[in-house]
SEDOPA-951189 format. One line per field, with one value per residue (C-alpha): z negated, x negated, y. Coordinates in steps of 0.02 Angstrom, whole numbers, plus 50000, padded with zeros to 5 digits. Each point is the difference from the previous one (the first is absolute). Example, Ala and Ser with C-alpha at 12.3 -4.5 7.8 and 13.67 -1.06 7.14 Angstrom:
REM residues 2
up	[49610, 50033]
east	[49385, 49931]
north	[49775, 50172]
//
This chain:
REM residues 535
up	[49193, 49856, 49854, 50005, 49896, 49829, 49880, 49852, 49815, 49983, 50099, 49862, 49874, 50113, 50020, 49812, 49999, 50111, 49876, 49865, 50107, 50022, 49812, 49985, 50155, 50031, 50163, 50080, 50182, 50066, 50174, 50057, 49888, 50057, 49934, 49939, 50088, 50140, 49953, 50144, 50132, 50137, 49982, 49895, 50024, 49895, 49867, 49952, 50019, 50116, 49929, 50044, 49916, 50086, 49892, 49961, 49876, 49832, 50054, 49854, 49989, 50171, 49915, 50105, 49941, 50014, 50009, 50153, 50048, 50098, 50184, 50143, 50061, 50172, 50102, 50030, 49962, 49976, 49834, 49932, 49992, 49885, 50056, 49875, 49910, 49823, 49845, 49894, 50075, 50154, 50058, 50046, 50178, 50176, 49996, 50179, 50087, 50126, 49950, 50123, 50079, 50122, 50088, 50116, 50186, 50133, 50175, 49961, 49951, 49878, 50077, 49829, 49882, 49818, 49929, 50055, 49861, 49869, 50086, 49884, 50133, 49994, 50173, 50053, 50187, 50073, 50136, 49870, 49967, 49812, 49993, 50002, 50106, 49938, 50128, 50047, 50110, 50008, 49858, 49885, 49858, 50026, 49856, 49937, 49857, 49906, 49906, 49849, 49984, 49811, 49872, 49968, 49883, 50120, 49956, 50158, 50188, 50111, 50187, 50128, 50147, 50182, 50083, 50137, 49992, 49814, 49972, 50007, 49816, 49943, 49927, 49933, 49860, 49902, 49933, 49901, 49971, 49970, 50161, 50184, 50028, 50010, 49977, 49821, 49959, 49879, 50038, 49890, 50087, 50146, 50092, 50090, 50065, 50117, 49992, 50085, 50151, 49934, 49822, 49859, 49898, 49827, 49919, 49824, 50012, 49838, 50015, 49972, 50172, 50140, 50153, 50043, 50151, 50090, 50109, 50092, 49970, 50029, 50151, 50187, 50017, 49870, 50133, 49989, 49881, 49987, 49847, 50004, 49826, 49860, 49829, 49859, 49829, 49868, 49914, 49993, 49880, 49873, 49871, 49822, 49946, 50011, 49908, 49834, 49847, 49956, 50170, 50047, 50167, 50119, 50168, 50096, 49956, 49907, 49853, 49921, 49947, 50056, 49910, 50060, 50166, 50057, 50112, 49998, 50034, 49938, 49924, 50107, 50114, 49953, 50027, 50178, 50045, 49930, 49853, 49822, 49828, 49936, 50147, 50110, 49977, 49997, 50147, 49995, 49986, 50122, 49984, 50087, 50179, 50005, 49889, 49906, 49815, 49868, 50011, 49810, 49936, 50158, 49964, 50149, 49989, 50136, 49925, 50067, 50165, 50002, 49894, 49905, 49823, 49849, 49983, 50127, 50115, 50003, 49926, 50137, 49977, 50092, 50100, 49893, 50067, 49965, 50090, 50116, 49877, 49867, 50037, 49876, 49874, 49984, 49857, 49893, 50160, 49978, 50120, 49994, 49927, 50001, 49907, 50109, 49935, 50082, 49953, 49980, 50161, 50041, 50041, 49867, 49955, 49816, 49896, 50134, 49958, 50004, 50186, 50041, 50002, 50076, 50105, 50010, 50174, 50032, 50145, 50024, 50142, 50162, 49913, 49977, 49852, 49863, 49855, 49850, 49861, 49961, 49858, 49945, 49992, 49829, 49950, 49846, 50097, 50148, 50036, 50042, 50013, 50050, 49976, 50156, 49991, 50120, 50118, 50103, 49941, 50102, 50110, 50064, 49957, 50045, 49875, 50004, 49888, 50069, 49899, 50028, 49958, 49966, 49982, 49970, 50123, 50114, 49992, 50108, 50003, 49978, 50048, 49945, 49939, 50114, 50005, 49879, 50033, 49887, 50000, 49875, 49912, 50029, 49896, 49880, 50072, 49978, 49823, 50002, 49938, 49903, 50054, 49863, 49872, 49953, 49865, 50002, 49851, 49999, 49894, 49855, 50027, 49929, 50168, 50156, 50159, 50050, 50178, 50057, 50161, 50076, 50153, 50150, 49995, 50147, 50091, 50102, 50037, 49860, 49866, 50058, 49850, 49979, 49827, 49903, 49817, 49875, 49818, 49852, 49810, 49843, 49939, 49834, 50084, 50083, 50115, 50178, 50097, 50183, 50141, 50174, 50145, 50143, 50140, 49997, 50105, 49866, 49905, 49865, 49874, 49861, 49839, 49934, 49821, 49914, 49813, 49942, 49946, 50059, 50142, 50093, 50187, 50125, 50178, 50075, 50182, 50049, 50169, 50093, 49908, 49834, 49958, 49898, 49976, 49856, 49986, 49854, 49859, 49992, 49862, 50004, 49845, 49953, 49830, 49988, 49935, 50152, 50178, 50115, 50149, 50005, 50147]
east	[50514, 50041, 49883, 50015, 50101, 49921, 50134, 50004, 49986, 50157, 49912, 49870, 50135, 50069, 49827, 49980, 50154, 49907, 49856, 50126, 50070, 49827, 49985, 50160, 49989, 49898, 49911, 50107, 50023, 50038, 49958, 50177, 50117, 50033, 49867, 50031, 49855, 49890, 49818, 49933, 50055, 49964, 50166, 50157, 50050, 50153, 49961, 50130, 49882, 49852, 49827, 49947, 49829, 49832, 49924, 50155, 50142, 50048, 50138, 50114, 49985, 49932, 49862, 49842, 49858, 49811, 49993, 50112, 50116, 50161, 49980, 50018, 50176, 50075, 49999, 49813, 49933, 49829, 49922, 50011, 50188, 49984, 50152, 50008, 50129, 50027, 50108, 50033, 49909, 49966, 50179, 50046, 49963, 50068, 50145, 50054, 49844, 50039, 50183, 50145, 50054, 50135, 50044, 50122, 49969, 50053, 49945, 49818, 50037, 49895, 49830, 49933, 50083, 50044, 49872, 49856, 50044, 49953, 49852, 49870, 49921, 50024, 49930, 50104, 49989, 50156, 49894, 49897, 50148, 50021, 50147, 50186, 50116, 50180, 50112, 50182, 50117, 49991, 50098, 49982, 49877, 49862, 49975, 49875, 50016, 49887, 50054, 49884, 50060, 50024, 50057, 49865, 49982, 49939, 49935, 49940, 49994, 49858, 50029, 49860, 50044, 49950, 49873, 50119, 50181, 49966, 50154, 50107, 49958, 50050, 50169, 50053, 50093, 49942, 50135, 49998, 50115, 50013, 50088, 49957, 50148, 49917, 50164, 50006, 49825, 49981, 49888, 49845, 49895, 50000, 49876, 50019, 49840, 49856, 49888, 49831, 49953, 49920, 50040, 50103, 50151, 50032, 50172, 50048, 50129, 50032, 50118, 50019, 50043, 49966, 50027, 49932, 50066, 49939, 50109, 49975, 50120, 50031, 49889, 50032, 49862, 50078, 50037, 49817, 49853, 49825, 49951, 49818, 50009, 50128, 49925, 50121, 49917, 50077, 49997, 50112, 50144, 50039, 50139, 49968, 50177, 49976, 49834, 50001, 50006, 49824, 49929, 49916, 50058, 49972, 50077, 49839, 49953, 50157, 50019, 49841, 50087, 50157, 50096, 49971, 50085, 49991, 49869, 49915, 50003, 50177, 50054, 50158, 49959, 49984, 49833, 49962, 50008, 49848, 49968, 50065, 49972, 49957, 49980, 50015, 49812, 49996, 50005, 50125, 49928, 50030, 50186, 50077, 50061, 49926, 50138, 49966, 49967, 50102, 49957, 50002, 49885, 49939, 50070, 50047, 50182, 49978, 49844, 49823, 49923, 49904, 49841, 50051, 50066, 50045, 50154, 49934, 49922, 49827, 49901, 49928, 49972, 49835, 49934, 49879, 49830, 49873, 49834, 49926, 49856, 50122, 49980, 50097, 49900, 50041, 49951, 50065, 50021, 50074, 50072, 50170, 49977, 49894, 49992, 49998, 49944, 50004, 49981, 50139, 50063, 49958, 50125, 50127, 50117, 49978, 50153, 50077, 49909, 50162, 50014, 49843, 49956, 49873, 50024, 49867, 50001, 49915, 49985, 49922, 49880, 50099, 50159, 50088, 50001, 50126, 50056, 49926, 50023, 50075, 49940, 50060, 49876, 49962, 49892, 49937, 49866, 49886, 49982, 50137, 50002, 50117, 49983, 50059, 50055, 50069, 49851, 49938, 49839, 49840, 50073, 49926, 50108, 50000, 50070, 50036, 50097, 50122, 50069, 50181, 50109, 50183, 50159, 50168, 50007, 49865, 49816, 49852, 49822, 49848, 49820, 49945, 49834, 49881, 50015, 49911, 49980, 49982, 50022, 50101, 49914, 50029, 50122, 49937, 49971, 50136, 49999, 49906, 50090, 49913, 50079, 49927, 49860, 49926, 49871, 49878, 49904, 49831, 49968, 49880, 50007, 50097, 50001, 50104, 50059, 50151, 50064, 50098, 50102, 50089, 50098, 49907, 49979, 50072, 49903, 50086, 49944, 49934, 50044, 49863, 49932, 49814, 49975, 50079, 49958, 50053, 50007, 50018, 49985, 50038, 50172, 49923, 49884, 50022, 49849, 50029, 49865, 49984, 49971, 49990, 50059, 49875, 50127, 50164, 50075, 49971, 50151, 49916, 49860, 49932, 49942, 49854, 49940, 50151, 50009, 50156, 50130, 50158, 49966, 50090, 49964, 50039, 49953, 49968, 49993, 49923, 50017, 49881, 50064, 49959, 50182, 50024, 50147, 50003, 50092, 50101, 49902, 50005, 49935, 49871, 49988, 49868, 50074, 50065, 50167, 50029, 50040, 49849, 50091, 50092, 50089]
north	[51024, 49881, 49973, 49812, 49877, 50034, 50057, 50119, 49965, 49895, 49862, 49990, 49961, 49865, 49925, 49995, 49890, 49875, 50000, 49957, 49859, 49925, 49982, 49900, 49891, 49845, 49968, 49866, 49951, 49827, 49944, 49964, 50101, 50178, 50118, 50177, 50086, 49934, 49973, 50104, 50122, 49873, 49909, 50018, 49818, 49958, 50131, 50130, 50148, 50024, 50036, 50176, 50002, 49998, 49862, 49898, 50007, 49927, 49881, 50043, 50190, 50049, 50099, 50021, 49887, 50003, 50189, 50010, 50141, 50017, 49961, 50123, 50030, 50025, 50108, 50004, 50173, 50082, 49953, 50176, 49985, 49847, 49901, 49856, 49899, 50064, 49981, 49846, 49851, 50106, 49972, 50179, 50054, 50008, 49877, 50036, 49934, 49863, 49993, 49984, 50165, 50055, 50164, 50087, 49971, 50125, 50048, 49971, 49821, 49901, 50034, 50051, 49873, 50034, 49879, 50111, 50121, 49869, 49915, 50077, 50113, 50190, 50043, 50152, 49970, 49924, 49921, 49905, 49887, 50027, 50122, 49965, 50108, 49997, 50083, 50017, 50100, 50189, 50079, 49850, 49967, 49872, 49880, 49870, 49873, 49879, 49843, 49978, 49818, 50015, 50126, 50130, 50146, 50134, 50173, 50089, 49989, 50062, 50019, 50023, 50112, 49978, 50116, 50059, 50063, 50012, 50109, 49843, 49971, 50176, 49950, 49831, 49910, 49848, 49884, 49838, 49853, 49814, 49950, 50012, 50116, 50172, 50092, 49938, 50064, 50144, 50148, 50006, 50135, 50122, 50107, 50165, 50075, 49980, 49846, 50025, 49896, 49841, 50055, 49928, 50044, 49928, 49989, 49951, 49861, 49907, 49853, 49814, 49935, 49877, 50112, 50171, 50095, 50156, 50111, 50165, 50143, 50187, 50022, 49999, 49869, 49885, 49870, 49940, 49989, 49930, 49895, 49947, 49922, 49995, 49965, 49957, 50002, 49888, 49833, 49849, 50032, 49865, 50005, 49947, 49958, 49812, 49991, 49905, 50113, 49944, 50051, 50163, 50072, 50145, 50040, 49970, 49821, 49947, 49882, 49940, 49840, 49909, 49864, 49821, 49972, 50181, 50079, 50167, 50143, 50035, 49832, 49995, 49854, 49817, 49917, 49954, 49816, 49910, 50117, 50013, 50074, 50173, 50119, 49843, 49983, 49810, 49881, 49858, 49826, 49858, 49972, 49850, 50023, 50175, 50069, 50162, 49999, 50089, 50185, 50017, 49863, 49913, 49826, 49893, 49949, 49867, 49923, 50002, 49956, 49836, 50003, 50157, 49999, 50112, 50111, 50124, 49869, 50078, 49855, 49891, 49814, 49995, 49852, 49896, 49953, 49864, 50022, 49870, 49990, 49942, 49815, 49890, 49901, 49815, 49885, 49857, 49901, 49826, 49874, 50087, 50175, 50158, 50166, 50158, 50170, 50172, 50186, 50128, 50079, 50179, 50138, 49948, 50144, 50036, 49962, 49889, 49838, 49899, 50037, 49899, 49814, 49881, 49844, 49864, 49926, 49833, 49880, 49829, 49977, 49994, 50059, 50168, 50117, 49968, 50108, 49910, 50128, 50171, 50111, 50173, 50141, 50073, 50147, 49907, 49905, 50026, 49813, 49876, 49811, 49861, 49812, 49909, 49817, 49871, 49998, 49852, 49916, 50010, 50139, 50163, 50153, 50185, 50125, 50188, 50120, 50128, 50147, 50051, 50149, 49967, 50102, 49920, 49853, 50068, 49955, 50046, 49933, 50109, 49962, 49826, 49933, 49907, 49811, 49883, 49813, 49849, 49812, 49901, 49857, 49816, 49903, 49865, 49825, 49870, 49935, 49835, 49844, 49861, 49837, 49887, 49980, 49829, 49956, 49852, 49931, 49914, 49843, 50031, 50189, 50145, 50091, 49974, 50090, 50104, 49990, 50153, 49995, 50152, 50043, 50067, 50189, 50096, 50137, 50134, 50176, 50108, 49871, 49878, 49907, 50024, 49924, 49857, 49970, 49867, 50056, 49882, 50013, 49903, 50043, 50046, 50127, 50169, 49985, 49940, 49908, 50047, 49875, 50081, 49893, 49995, 49996, 50095, 49862, 49867, 49936, 49894, 50012, 49886, 50077, 49896, 49962, 50071, 49963, 49914, 50126, 50089, 50124, 50140, 50013, 50139, 50043, 50175, 50055, 50169, 50088, 50114, 50155, 49918, 49973, 49841, 49883, 49875, 49836, 49941, 49915, 49810, 49884, 49858, 49889, 49870, 49955, 49819, 50053, 50109, 49959, 50010, 50075, 50165, 50070]
//
């Protein structure tokens, strides 16, 4: 019976090499680029090597982590035999398990197919359904062959015999090759002797091959055999000839490092589509039209997909957001303008401020929203404002601010603020017009009157006049005297007991929003040398 898959002292030296590799490698594994070792034994995924550790693997070296050890190997055996993967990164073991097998078929047909000899079950009973039965015509040699699916460095072969007709394993030859044509295979081992019923026979067979074939010979019963399991011990063989001069390499896990554009383990193949860089460890960005990136440095020769930028098209121009609670502030409201303020949008990609702007949308009551202002985003402030002009007086408006992202000629709106409302102020009343001013003197007195006549004031909408005031002053003075008019519909007033002098007269009209219009100044003169009527 075999002693398991643990090897002698030279494996220790090989394992020390892995320890050395750990000291020079960095832990690196991207989600999409092809990884070196799988993280766990549950799934290999797109990784080059499977993880064969109980508690998971270091994804760069394959070394068992968290105190784990190499996992159990196939075929399943009692625990005292200790069948486990072994060697560097636990990569040495039964490389024939579950591989494709074929065999000679004679009078007995293919009732016991070739694949049963690599199914991982060593039950020696033919009736249990786990043994292959290569057979052929009387006088010929039965044969069986396994395709390892890759080039492996193999060291030994263990064959499990059936529990009946066990003499059909007494004599055989093992051969190896790299093609399916068995006649080209070279003999690597042979056996001549009895193998106990249900027992095993182990042969040393050292070769770097893809195919291993078994054939009976030198026995009258060589036309048939019973193979209840064929175990081929080895590891994947990797050449080091293409590794960079600065890279460490061994024939188990290959080149530690490949030049940009080449993939592990042997640095012979270009990066697979969608990956680039050293060891092909990086994922391509979002290249336009789904084209692959340059395998050396990852740049997209066709440009980037929409909303991605930078040389490698990995920087995303995210969609800006303004919360519904970010209601615009409005102030400095006049009859035709308003100032709108709002906070900086969220979700702005750092360093890409020039790809963002804001639009102030505004609509009059009963109308539709119009673009009133555009303003570029800047990181230098967290508050923005825009002064909007050209509005209608005495009108209710709704206003909101919408952030946009832009790239080339394309723009797209993000989440806008909630809506704020305001009303523009009324315009000033029509400027009143003084039609004429007349002075009257009184005999034996130094005081007279001034009659002021003006055009009727018009009232319409929010500019209704609510106050009319006459102001007059001596031309030599800076102080105006105020005479309120009782009725806004009046068009004439007489100023009583006015001392003789030269006077300036003006008229003001004020609406219900306290907006005042003032007439031009006219002159009233009591002096004899002056005319007494001024229009």
